[in-house]
C-alpha positions in Angstrom: 0.0 0.0 0.0 1.5 3.3 -1.1 0.4 6.7 0.5 -0.1 9.0 -2.5 -2.8 11.0 -4.3 -4.9 8.4 -6.1 -7.8 9.0 -8.4 -10.8 6.6 -8.3 -11.7 5.3 -11.8 -15.3 6.6 -11.3 -17.0 8.8 -8.8 -20.2 10.9 -8.5 -20.9 14.3 -6.9 -22.1 14.1 -3.3 -22.3 17.0 -0.8 -22.8 17.4 2.9 -26.3 18.8 2.3 -27.2 15.6 0.4 -26.1 13.5 3.4 -28.1 15.7 5.7 -31.3 15.2 3.6 -30.5 11.5 3.7 -30.5 11.5 7.5 -33.8 13.4 7.7 -35.4 11.2 5.1 -34.4 8.1 7.1 -37.2 9.0 9.5 -39.5 11.0 7.1 -38.9 9.3 3.8 -42.4 9.2 2.3 -42.5 12.9 1.2 -39.0 12.6 -0.3 -39.9 9.5 -2.2 -43.1 11.1 -3.6 -41.2 14.2 -4.6 -38.5 12.2 -6.4 -41.0 10.2 -8.3 -42.8 13.3 -9.5 -39.5 15.0 -10.5 -38.4 11.9 -12.5 -41.8 11.7 -14.3 -41.4 15.4 -15.3 -37.8 15.2 -16.3 -38.0 12.1 -18.5 -41.6 12.6 -19.7 -42.5 9.2 -18.2 -45.9 8.2 -17.1 -44.7 5.6 -14.6 -41.7 5.5 -12.3 -40.6 2.8 -9.8 -37.8 3.3 -7.3 -35.8 0.2 -6.2 -32.6 -0.8 -4.3 -30.2 -1.1 -7.3 -29.9 -1.1 -11.1 -29.8 -4.9 -11.2 -32.9 -5.0 -8.9 -34.6 -2.7 -11.4 -33.7 -5.0 -14.4 -34.8 -8.1 -12.4 -38.2 -6.5 -11.6 -38.7 -5.6 -15.2 -37.9 -9.2 -16.4 -40.3 -10.7 -13.8 -43.0 -8.4 -15.1 -42.3 -9.3 -18.7 -42.5 -13.0 -17.9 -46.2 -12.5 -17.2 -46.8 -11.6 -20.8 -45.3 -14.6 -22.6 -44.0 -18.2 -22.3 -40.8 -17.1 -24.0 -37.7 -17.4 -21.7 -34.7 -16.0 -23.6 -33.2 -12.5 -23.0 -30.9 -11.2 -25.6 -27.9 -9.3 -24.4 -24.8 -7.6 -25.9 -22.0 -10.1 -25.5 -19.9 -7.3 -23.9 -21.9 -5.7 -21.1 -22.0 -5.4 -17.3 -21.9 -8.8 -15.5 -24.9 -7.6 -13.4 -27.1 -7.6 -16.4 -26.6 -11.3 -17.0 -26.9 -11.9 -13.2 -30.3 -10.2 -13.2 -31.5 -12.4 -16.1 -30.5 -15.5 -14.0 -32.2 -14.1 -10.9 -35.4 -13.7 -12.9 -35.3 -17.3 -13.9 -34.7 -16.6 -17.6 -32.0 -17.7 -20.0 -29.2 -15.5 -21.4 -28.8 -15.3 -25.2 -26.0 -13.2 -26.8 -25.3 -11.2 -29.9 -22.0 -9.7 -30.7 -21.3 -5.9 -30.4 -20.0 -3.1 -32.6 -16.5 -2.2 -31.4 -17.0 1.4 -32.5 -20.1 2.0 -30.4 -20.3 -0.9 -28.0 -23.9 -1.2 -29.2 -25.3 -4.5 -30.6 -23.9 -5.5 -34.0 -27.3 -5.4 -35.6 -26.5 -8.2 -38.1 -25.6 -10.4 -35.2 -28.7 -9.2 -33.3 -30.9 -10.1 -36.3 -29.5 -13.6 -36.4 -29.9 -14.1 -32.6 -33.5 -13.0 -32.2 -35.9 -16.0 -32.4 -39.3 -17.3 -31.4 -38.1 -17.8 -27.8 -36.8 -14.2 -27.4 -38.8 -12.5 -24.6 -36.8 -9.3 -24.9 -33.6 -7.6 -25.8 -31.6 -5.4 -23.5 -29.9 -2.5 -25.4 -27.3 -0.6 -23.4 -25.8 2.9 -23.6 -22.3 1.7 -22.4 -20.2 4.5 -20.9 -23.0 6.9 -21.9 -22.6 6.3 -25.6 -26.1 6.3 -27.2 -27.1 3.1 -28.9 -29.4 2.8 -31.8 -32.6 2.1 -29.9 -34.9 2.6 -32.9 -33.0 -0.1 -34.9 -33.0 -2.5 -32.0 -36.6 -1.9 -31.3 -37.5 -2.5 -34.9 -35.7 -5.8 -34.9 -37.3 -6.9 -31.6 -40.8 -5.9 -32.6 -40.6 -8.0 -35.8 -40.6 -11.1 -33.6 -42.9 -9.8 -30.9 -40.0 -9.2 -28.4 -39.8 -6.3 -26.0 -36.9 -3.9 -25.8 -35.4 -2.9 -22.4 -33.2 0.2 -22.5 -30.3 -0.1 -20.1 -29.3 3.5 -19.3 -27.5 2.6 -16.1 -24.4 4.5 -17.3 -26.2 7.2 -19.2 -28.5 9.2 -16.9 -29.0 12.7 -18.3 -27.7 11.8 -21.8 -29.7 12.6 -24.9 -29.9 11.3 -28.4 -31.9 12.8 -31.3 -33.5 15.2 -28.8 -34.8 12.5 -26.5 -33.6 11.5 -23.0 -31.7 8.2 -22.9 -33.7 5.7 -20.9 -37.1 6.9 -22.2 -37.2 5.4 -25.7 -37.5 1.6 -25.2 -40.6 -0.2 -24.0 -39.1 0.2 -20.5 -35.8 1.7 -19.3 -33.8 1.7 -16.1 -31.0 3.5 -14.4 -28.5 2.8 -11.7 -27.6 5.1 -8.8 -24.5 3.1 -7.6 -21.3 4.6 -6.4 -19.6 5.3 -9.8 -22.7 6.3 -11.8 -23.7 9.8 -13.1 -25.3 10.6 -9.8 -25.4 8.4 -6.7 -27.3 7.6 -3.6 -24.8 5.0 -2.7 -27.2 2.5 -4.3 -30.6 2.6 -5.9 -32.3 2.0 -9.2 -35.0 3.7 -11.3 -37.5 2.1 -13.7 -39.3 4.2 -16.4 -42.1 3.2 -18.8 -45.0 4.8 -20.7 -46.7 1.5 -21.2 -49.8 1.3 -19.0 -50.1 -2.5 -19.4 -46.5 -3.1 -18.4 -46.8 -0.6 -15.6 -49.7 -2.5 -14.1 -47.6 -5.7 -14.1 -44.7 -3.8 -12.6 -46.9 -2.6 -9.8 -47.9 -6.2 -9.0 -44.2 -7.2 -8.7 -43.2 -4.0 -6.9 -45.8 -4.5 -4.2 -44.0 -7.7 -3.3 -40.8 -5.8 -2.4 -40.0 -4.8 1.2 -39.3 -1.3 2.2 -35.9 -0.9 4.0 -36.3 -0.2 7.8 -34.5 2.4 9.8 -31.6 0.1 10.8 -30.9 -0.8 7.2 -31.2 2.8 6.1 -28.8 4.0 8.7 -26.3 1.4 7.7 -26.6 2.5 4.1 -26.1 6.1 5.2 -23.0 5.2 7.2 -21.5 3.5 4.2 -22.3 6.5 2.0 -20.6 8.9 4.5 -17.5 6.7 4.5 -17.6 6.6 0.7 -17.9 10.4 0.5 -14.8 10.7 2.6 -12.5 8.0 1.2 -13.4 8.6 -2.5 -11.3 11.8 -2.3 -8.0 11.5 -4.2 -6.0 12.4 -1.0 -7.5 9.4 0.8 -8.5 6.9 -1.9 -5.1 5.2 -1.7 -6.4 3.6 1.5 -9.4 1.7 0.3 -7.7 1.1 -3.0 -4.9 -0.7 -1.2 -7.1 -3.0 0.9 -7.6 -6.2 -1.1 -10.6 -7.5 0.9 -12.7 -4.5 -0.3 -12.3 -5.8 -3.9 -12.6 -2.4 -5.3 -12.8 -2.4 -9.1 -13.4 -6.1 -9.2 -16.1 -7.3 -11.5 -18.2 -10.1 -10.0 -21.1 -12.2 -11.1 -23.5 -12.4 -8.2 -27.1 -13.7 -8.5 -27.9 -13.2 -4.8 -28.5 -9.5 -4.4 -31.1 -7.5 -2.4 -34.5 -6.9 -4.0 -36.1 -4.0 -2.2 -37.8 -0.7 -2.7 -35.6 2.3 -2.6 -35.1 3.5 1.0 -36.4 6.9 2.1 -32.8 7.7 3.0 -31.7 7.2 -0.7 -34.6 9.4 -1.9 -33.4 12.1 0.6 -29.8 12.0 -0.7 -31.3 12.6 -4.2 -33.1 15.8 -3.0 -31.0 18.0 -5.4 -30.4 15.3 -8.0 -31.1 17.4 -11.1 -28.5 20.1 -10.1 -25.9 17.4 -9.3 -26.6 15.5 -12.6 -26.3 18.7 -14.7 -23.0 19.7 -13.0 -21.5 16.2 -13.1 -22.4 15.7 -16.8 -21.0 19.1 -17.7 -17.7 18.1 -16.2 -17.7 14.8 -18.0 -18.3 16.5 -21.3 -15.4 18.9 -20.6 -13.0 16.1 -19.7 -13.9 14.2 -22.8 -13.4 17.3 -24.9 -10.0 17.8 -23.4 -8.9 14.3 -24.2 -10.4 14.5 -27.7 -8.4 17.7 -28.4 -5.1 16.6 -26.8 -5.1 13.1 -28.3 -6.8 14.1 -31.6 -9.7 11.8 -31.1 -12.0 12.7 -33.9 -14.7 10.3 -32.9 -15.1 12.1 -29.6 -14.6 15.7 -30.7 -17.9 17.6 -30.9 -20.0 14.6 -29.5 -20.9 16.3 -26.2 -21.4 12.9 -24.6 -21.2 12.8 -20.8 -19.0 9.8 -20.8 -19.1 7.9 -17.5 -15.6 6.8 -18.4 -13.9 7.5 -21.7 -13.2 4.2 -23.5 -10.0 3.6 -25.4 -9.1 0.5 -27.4 -5.4 -0.4 -27.4 -3.6 -2.2 -30.1 -3.1 -5.3 -27.9 -3.9 -6.7 -24.5 -0.2 -6.3 -23.5 -0.2 -2.6 -24.4 -3.4 -2.1 -22.4 -2.1 -3.9 -19.3 1.2 -2.0 -19.5 -0.6 1.4 -19.6 -2.9 0.3 -16.7 0.1 -0.8 -14.6 1.9 2.5 -15.1 -1.3 4.4 -14.4 -1.9 2.5 -11.2 1.6 3.4 -9.9 0.9 7.0 -10.7 -2.6 7.0 -9.2 -4.2 8.2 -12.4 -7.6 6.4 -12.2 -7.1 4.7 -15.7 -8.6 1.3 -15.5 -10.0 -1.8 -17.3 -13.6 -2.5 -17.5 -15.4 -5.9 -17.7 -12.6 -8.6 -17.8 -14.4 -11.0 -20.2 -17.3 -11.2 -22.6 -20.5 -12.6 -21.0 -19.9 -16.0 -22.6 -16.7 -16.4 -20.7 -18.0 -15.6 -17.2 -16.9 -18.6 -15.2 -20.2 -19.4 -13.5 -22.2 -19.6 -16.8 -19.6 -20.2 -19.6 -20.6 -23.9 -20.1 -24.0 -22.6 -21.5 -22.1 -21.0 -24.4 -19.9 -23.8 -25.5 -18.8 -23.4 -29.1 -20.1 -19.9 -29.3 -17.7 -17.0 -30.1 -18.2 -13.3 -30.1 -15.0 -11.8 -31.7 -15.7 -8.1 -31.2 -16.8 -8.6 -27.6 -13.6 -10.6 -27.0 -11.5 -7.9 -28.6 -13.0 -5.2 -26.4 -12.5 -7.3 -23.2 -8.8 -7.8 -24.1 -7.9 -4.3 -25.3 -10.2 -1.8 -23.5 -9.1 0.7 -20.9 -11.0 3.7 -19.6 -10.0 7.3 -18.7 -11.6 9.0 -15.7 -13.9 11.9 -16.5 -15.5 12.7 -13.1 -15.4 15.8 -11.0 -12.4 14.7 -8.8 -10.1 14.7 -11.9 -8.2 18.0 -11.9 -6.8 19.5 -15.1 -3.3 18.4 -14.2 -4.7 14.8 -14.1 -6.1 15.2 -17.6 -2.7 16.3 -18.7 -0.9 13.4 -17.0 -3.3 10.9 -18.5 -2.7 12.3 -21.9 1.0 12.2 -21.4 0.9 8.6 -20.4 -1.1 7.6 -23.5 0.9 9.7 -25.9 4.3 8.5 -24.6 3.6 4.9 -25.6 2.2 5.8 -29.0 0.3 2.6 -28.8 -3.2 3.7 -28.0 -5.4 2.9 -31.0 -8.9 4.3 -30.7 -11.9 5.6 -28.9 -15.1 4.0 -30.0 -12.9 1.9 -32.3 -11.5 4.8 -34.3 -7.8 5.7 -34.5 -6.6 9.2 -33.6 -4.5 11.2 -35.9 -0.7 10.5 -36.1 0.3 13.9 -34.7 -0.8 13.4 -31.1 2.2 14.8 -29.1 1.4 17.9 -27.2 4.4 19.7 -25.5 2.2 21.3 -22.9 1.5 17.9 -21.3 3.9 16.9 -18.6 3.4 14.3 -15.9 2.8 15.9 -12.5 4.5 13.0 -10.7 
């Protein structure tokens, strides 16, 4: 363990006033919850909103509701996505089916999607990975041709827009995560949105089965949130980052997770969520713009996407691992993402014997991410760029190569 300034790979804005509202709402949560639901309906233009304990709980609840409409039991996922998405499918008692992805956008490869959809497909889950908008209209068209639903996974894209519409509001149903490293956080939490009255009625039936966290549980969540808000700071993050038993940054496949309603405490922490979301996403756009300008990343320049992390595809796994190792020693918050495609997850890989997803495998092997959150200072931006430029081995963002002339003399490592 080395005592030094260390950036977390991801973080969300959280202020003392947010924690205060969380404490008050622990004992008077109903009004905070009603207010939050009303604000979300207005902001997203959604008729129905459900608040639950996590993003994976949100997806599980959606899948349990969709099961009531059909005997179909397959859920079609991108072959490279968050392990929790596959875990939620398992938790709902359904089967994972995969389609390969486009390495430029991390969206479905729509040719692969078309081949994978079948008569047993209950729904597809289209994600906006890192905040990059996926082609929801195309995916929904392909799903509707076989009578399948489309779930919009906007867990990493809250506040993002595409074609003038809010991400998370365009599929049959959408969901968000409010976990520690998301666009905004309540420590945990999930949001479900839909404009479909029929689906909402079924969601209500499933939602009513969920318990509401008690005061003891809520106080425990608040205590963890307070500790997180302290130790997420770069001056202190070296401590939790150096404790192996915390398993920070480790991707795990866990089917056994809490399924509860959102606590009043979490709703209280989100009292000023719109302001926090606007400010945090403005910072993310600015960070991505700096990286785009300095590294000559044409695919990012002008996109104005609030990247949760900025994805970079290296020429090789060895180059990626070498950059990540140097970044870890310098405390730069550069990291990997999901370590394998879904078909190589140890707990479920036997179900995909003989199946390969080349683009998903390439991404898993070569992807690293650059931090874009509010704790990253401009000197950190410069140091990250210097690290990537010095090796001259970084290949692309969203799969596209930067221009050859990427050296910038103004960038110097601060360490």
